[in-house]
N, C-alpha and C positions, 0 to 999 in steps of 0.2 A: 636628158637622155639616160644618164647614169642611173637615176632612180628607177626609170622604167626598165632598164636592163636588169637591175637587181630583182624587180618584181617578176620578170620573165624567168630568171634563173630560179627563183623560189618556186614558181609554178612547175617548171620542169623537174625540180627536185621532188616535189610532191608526187608527180607522176611516176617517177622512178621508185619512190618509197612504197607506193601501192603495190609494186611488183617485186619487192625486195626479196621475198622468200624464193620466188621462182628464179630471179636473176642470180641469187647466191648459188642455187643448185646448178645453173647453167655455167657459172664461172668456175666452180670447183670441178665440175665434170671436164671442163676445158683443161684445167691444170693437170688432172689425172691423165688425160689423153695425150697431152703434149710434153709433159715433163716427167720422166721416169722416177725421179726422186720423190714425187708426190703420191706414189702408190704405196699407201701405208696399211697397217693393220687397223682394226676397227677403232681402237682407242685414239690413235694418232690421227686417223681420218676425221673423227669427230672434232678433234682439236683444230685440224685444218679448216673444216667447215666453219667452226666458231670464229677462227681468225679472219677468214674471208668475210663472214657476215658482219663482224664488228667493225672491220675497216670500211665496208660499204656503208654501214649505218653512220659511221663517223663522217664520211664524205657527204652523204645526203644531209645530215644535220648541219654541217658546215655551210652547204649551199642554201639550205632552206631557212636557217636561222642567222645567217650572216656572221658565223663565229669567226673570230680572228685567228689567223694562222699561229699567232703567238700563244694561243691557248690550246693548240693541238698537242696531244700526247699519244704515245703508242698504246692502242687498246690492250688490256691485260691478256686477252686470248691470243693476240698476235705476238706479244712478247713471249708468252709461254711456248707458242709454236716455234718461234725462232730458237728458243733454248732446246727444244726437243730435236730440232734440225741439227743443232750442234752436237747433241748427245749421240745422234745416229751417225755422226761424221759425214753428213750430207753436205754438199758444197754450198757455200754462201752464194755463189754465182747462180745456182738453181733457184734459191729463194728470191734473190733480187730479180731474176728473170720473170718470176711469177708476178711480182708487183708491177713490172712494166707491161706485161701482157694483160694483167687485170686493169691497169690504167687505160690501155687502148680499148678494151672491151667496154669499160664504163663510158668512155667518151662516145663510142658508137651507140650505146643505149641512149645517151643524152641527145645525140643527133636525131635518133628516131622519135624520141619524145617531143623534141622541138618541132619536128616536121608535122607531127600529129596536132600541134597547137595551131597550125595554119597561120603563121605569122608573116608579115612582110619580110622580104629577103634581108634587108639591112638589120632589122631587129633580131632575126634569127641568127645571123652571122655574129652580131655583137654579143648576144647571149652565149652562143657556142664558144666564142673566143674566151669569154670570162670563165665559163665552166671548165674549159680545157686548161686555162692558166691556173685556176684554183686547185683543180684535181692534181695537176702536175706538181704544184707546190706542196700539197699534202703528201704525195708519194715521196717526193724528195726529202721532206722533213722526217717522215716515218722511217724511210730507208736509212738515213744517217744514224738514227738512234738504234735501229735494228742491227746495224753493223757492230755497234758497241756491245749490244746484248749478246749477239752470237759469239763475238770474240771472247767476252768475259766468261760465257758458259763453256766455250771450248777449252779455255785455260783451266777452269774449275774442274771440268770432267777429266781432263788429262792428269790432274793432280791426285785423283782417287788412287787408293792403294792397289786396285786391280787393273788400273789403266794400262800399265806396262804389259801385263799378261794379254789384255785385249789387243793392244797394238801388235804384239808378237803374232797372235792368231791371225789378225788382219793381214800382216805381212806374209804369212804362210799362204793365206788364201789368194793374195793378189800379186805376189812377186813372180814374174815370168822367169823361167830358167833356173829357179831355185831347186837344188838337188835334194834328194831324200835325207842325206846325212845332215845337211845344214838345217833343214826343216826340223828334224828330230832334235837337234841341238837347241834350236830356238825355243821349242816347246817342252824340252826335257822329257820327252815321251816317245815311245816307239810308234811309228806310223806304218809299219810293215804289214799289219794284219788288216782286219775288216773294220769299217767305221759306219756308224749310223748317226746322222745329225738330226737335231730337232730345234725348232724355234718355239720358245715358250713366252707367251705374253699375257699380261693381266690387265683388267679394267682399271680405270682411275680410282683413286682413293688415297687415304693417308699413307705416307711413305712406309710405315711399319707394316700396314696391312698388305700393301703391294709386295713388299719384300717377302712376307710370309706366304703369299700366293705363289710367287715364283719358286720359292723353296719347296712348296707342296708339289708344284709341277715337276721339279727335278726328282723329288722323292717318288712320284708316280712312275717316271721313266726308269728309275733305278729298280723299282719293284717289278715293272713289266718286262725288264730285260735281264735282271739278275746280275748287272754289271756295274762297275764304277763309272763315274761320269767326269768328263771335262766340261766345266760350266764357266761361261764368260758373261759378264754383264754388258749387254749391248747398249742399253739405256736404262732409265729408272723403272721402266715397265716391261723390259724385254730381256730374256736370257738366251744365249746360244749354247746348245748342249751337244756333245759328242759322246757316243757310246762306242768304245773300241775293244776288240777282242781278237783272239787268234782264229776263232770260228765265226761264221756269218751270224750276225745278230738277228734274232727272231723274236721281236717284241710281242707280248701278249696284248693284242689290240682290244680284245673284250675287257681285259682288266683295266686298260687305260680308259676306255669309254665309261666303264662303271665308276672308276675313280673320279673322272671329271664331272660326273653328275653331282658330286658333293662339293664342287668348286665352280659355281656357275659363272664366275668372273674370269675364269682361266681358259686359255686356248693353247693348243699344241699343234704345230705343223711338223710332220714327220717326213724326212727324206727316205731314200731307198738305200739299202746296204751296198757298199762298194769298198774296194780294197786299195791299199797303198796310198801314197801321197795324192795321186790323182783322185782316188776314191774319197779321201778326206775332203777334198774340195767339191767333188761332184755331188756327194750326198748333201752337203750344205746348200749347193745351188738348187738341188731338188726341194729341200725344205723351204728355201726362199720362194721358189715358184709356188709351192703349195700355200704359203702364207699370202702371196700376191693374189691367188685365187680367192682366199678367204676375205681379202681386203675389198673385193668387189661387192661384198655384202649380199651375194646371191643366196646364201644359206646362213643367215646370222646366228642360228641356233646350233650350228654344227661346231662342237668343241674340239674334235680331233679331225684334222685334215691330213689325209695320207696322200703323198705324191703319187703313189701307185694308182690311186683312184681318180686323180685329176691331172695326170701327166700331160694330156693333149691340151687341156685348157691352160695349163701352166706355160706351155710353149707359146700360146696365143695371147696371153693376158696383156702383153706389152703392146698389142696392136688392136685394142678394143674397137676403135673407130672403123678400121678396115674390116675387122671380123664381123662387126654388127652390120655393115653395109653388105658384105658378102652373104651372110645368113639371111638378110632381108630379101636378097635376090633369089636365094634358093627356096626359102619357105613362103615368101609372099605374105598373104593374109594369115597364114598359119603361125606367124610370129606375133600376132596381136596379143595384147596384154590382158584382155578380159578373162574372167574366170573360166568361161566355157572353152575358149581357145587354148588356155593353159592346160585344161584337162584333156583336150584332143591331142596336144603335143606329148603329154605324158603317156597317153594310151598308145600312140604311134611308136614312141620310143620303146616301150615294153613289147609291143607287137613285133617290131623289127628284131629286138634282142631275142625274142622267142622264135626267130627264124620263120616268121610269117604264120605261126600256128595260132589260130583264134582260140583254140581250147586252152593251150598253155598260157597265152596272154590273159585270158579270162581268169584262170586260176591264180596267176600272180597278182592281178588287180582286184581279186575277190568280187568280180562282177559276172553277170551272165554272158555267155558267148555272143548272144545277139547284140548286147551292148557294145562289145568290141567291134562287131561287124558294122554297127551304125556309126560309131565314132571314126573308124577307119575310112568309111565311105565319105563322111563329112570332111575329114581331113583331105582326102583326095580331091574333093570339090574345091576346097580352098587353094590347094596346090595347083589345080588345073590339069593334073595328070596322075596316073597310077603311082603308087609307092615303088613299084618295081623299076620305074624310070628315074634315073639319076639317084639311085638308092644310097650310094656311099656318101654323096654330098648331103643328102637329107639326114643321114645318121649323124654325120659330123656336125651339121648345123644344129640339130636337136640337142646334141651333147653339149655344145658350147653355150647354147641358150640356157640350158639347165644349170651348168656349172659356173657360168659367168654372169648369170642374171640378165642376159641381153634382152632388149625389147626392140620392137620394130623401129627403124630409124625415124619414121614419121611420128612416133608417139613417145619416144624415149626422151627423158630429161636428165639421165644420169650417165 
């Protein structure tokens, strides 16, 4: 019986392996939806996907090839992701929770695969029991080693020369009831004027290249504002920057965008100016939300993300599942992801922004007025009612689809 169970387990593993790319996307999407700490910028998100993929591949190989648990090691991508988690001061509990949620999802996939094999009940139960046991043992073993990796990296990162400065900034950002004088003493700088925060991050590469990119980002911000910067290393690929002055900072956005064209691996999320200690915190939260919008991957080529342009999406980005479901109810088939429907959404959005002027919308889209007429009529057919009905909800749903990369709930895998 044992040999036959092993054969069934191998067959189930092969079935899961055939769908591994799709299942990896499904699992990482679940992590992002359920665990706030998993909403990263592009570079860390890619590492998170690689970590998930490598763990899934290792589990499938263990099941398919009967690999001994004694030979299991932490996949390199998973180890690096745990280090990055520590550098970001993200909780170990969130990382471990993801592994348990992932284990549960994997077991559910295995159950579905075994059901499709149409086995006798006792054989299916025996195989499922073995898959669950081996998967749980793998997760336990990897988690035990990840705890050490995370702890060692946390201690190494805390020992950096700028770690104390970063800790002080985090304390000012997070400590409730902290008065202005104490905050200024902690940072050795005045917080009474105006502040503008930015988050600068760079793509992966050799450490010296990444450092050079981050410095280039800071230099661009200094040139665009004409002000001195407070710069903190948030992790090896990310800097937090504040521009402070007695007057309201007014960055040269065109200069920033032009400068970023020379640095294709660099991204900047910019908050909105605000004043005082509360403003120091608020502008940073703005920049974080702007980066969260960038992390959805809706517009991967956009190098400069201004909170002022994505403020609504920034408020909604932590609720992607609910927002996607709501937008699907509002837009119906107008939320489909094919090229023609995407073009209809873009046309409707421009048309509504043009206050219902076909002529103005045509000019903005560089198409004939009759084309706008046709597309609006097709969009209304998909909606099942005129654009004038439920207009505000339609506008908000279109905006969130565009800025968060939302797809119809029936077709989305992200």
